[in-house]
C-alpha positions as CSV (number, residue, x, y, z in Angstrom):
1,R,-0.3,0.0,0.1
2,T,1.1,3.7,-0.4
3,P,1.5,5.9,2.5
4,L,-1.5,7.6,1.7
5,L,-3.7,4.5,2.1
6,V,-2.2,2.8,5.0
7,K,-5.0,3.6,7.4
8,Q,-7.7,4.3,4.7
9,H,-10.7,1.9,4.3
10,F,-13.4,2.1,1.6
11,D,-16.4,0.1,0.9
12,V,-16.2,0.3,-2.8
13,V,-13.4,1.7,-4.9
14,I,-14.3,2.6,-8.6
15,V,-11.5,2.9,-11.0
16,D,-11.9,4.5,-14.2
17,E,-9.8,3.9,-17.3
18,A,-8.7,0.8,-15.5
19,G,-7.3,-0.9,-18.5
20,Q,-4.6,1.8,-18.6
21,I,-3.5,1.2,-15.2
22,S,-0.7,-0.9,-14.3
23,Q,-1.3,-3.7,-11.8
24,P,1.4,-2.3,-9.0
25,A,-0.5,1.1,-9.2
26,I,-4.0,-0.3,-8.8
27,L,-3.2,-3.0,-5.8
28,G,-2.9,-0.4,-3.3
29,P,-6.5,1.1,-3.7
30,L,-8.1,-2.4,-4.4
31,M,-6.6,-3.7,-1.3
32,S,-8.1,-0.7,0.8
33,A,-11.7,-1.8,-0.1
34,D,-14.3,-4.4,0.5
35,S,-15.2,-4.5,-3.2
36,F,-14.3,-2.9,-6.5
37,V,-15.5,-2.0,-9.8
38,L,-13.2,-1.5,-12.7
39,V,-14.3,0.8,-15.6
40,G,-12.8,0.7,-18.9
41,D,-11.9,-1.2,-22.3
42,H,-9.5,-3.9,-21.7
43,M,-9.1,-4.3,-25.6
44,Q,-7.8,-0.6,-25.9
45,L,-4.8,1.0,-24.8
46,P,-2.6,-1.0,-22.2
47,P,-0.9,0.2,-19.5
48,L,2.4,2.3,-20.4
49,V,5.4,0.4,-19.4
50,S,8.9,1.9,-20.3
51,S,10.9,-1.0,-18.7
52,E,11.4,-4.0,-21.1
53,V,11.9,-6.4,-17.9
54,A,8.9,-5.1,-16.4
55,D,6.9,-5.7,-19.8
56,Q,8.1,-9.2,-20.1
57,A,7.3,-9.7,-16.3
58,G,3.6,-9.0,-17.4
59,Y,3.4,-5.5,-16.2
60,G,2.0,-4.3,-19.6
61,V,-1.2,-6.3,-18.9
62,S,-3.8,-4.5,-16.8
63,M,-5.8,-6.1,-13.9
64,L,-8.9,-5.3,-15.9
65,K,-7.8,-7.6,-18.6
66,R,-6.3,-10.4,-16.7
67,L,-9.8,-10.4,-14.7
68,A,-11.8,-10.1,-18.1
69,D,-10.1,-12.9,-19.5
70,K,-10.3,-15.1,-16.5
71,F,-14.0,-14.2,-15.8
72,P,-15.7,-13.1,-18.9
73,N,-19.3,-13.5,-17.4
74,A,-18.3,-10.9,-14.9
75,V,-17.9,-8.3,-17.9
76,A,-20.9,-5.9,-18.4
77,Q,-20.5,-4.1,-21.8
78,L,-22.1,-0.5,-22.7
79,T,-25.3,-1.0,-24.9
80,L,-25.2,3.0,-25.3
81,Q,-22.4,5.2,-25.5
82,Y,-23.8,8.4,-24.2
83,R,-20.9,10.8,-25.0
84,M,-21.0,9.8,-28.9
85,H,-25.2,9.3,-28.9
86,G,-26.8,11.8,-31.3
87,N,-29.8,12.7,-28.7
């Protein structure tokens, strides 16, 4: 955990753009919560990893992608994109 989260507890953590966040960056907040919601598109931009060693170790794959691949029935897809919707 990061020092900011050491004594923090949350009922729910909601992470937006979770497909672009590396696993080390997301684990602290998730460990501070009873449950969590990851929001994003695991098929778009992956986390930015500048180290080749870290990329080879799997840090270029987001927690959202790993969970979506392992538990596909837990993924809910948007049926309407409000930002691009004509009305």
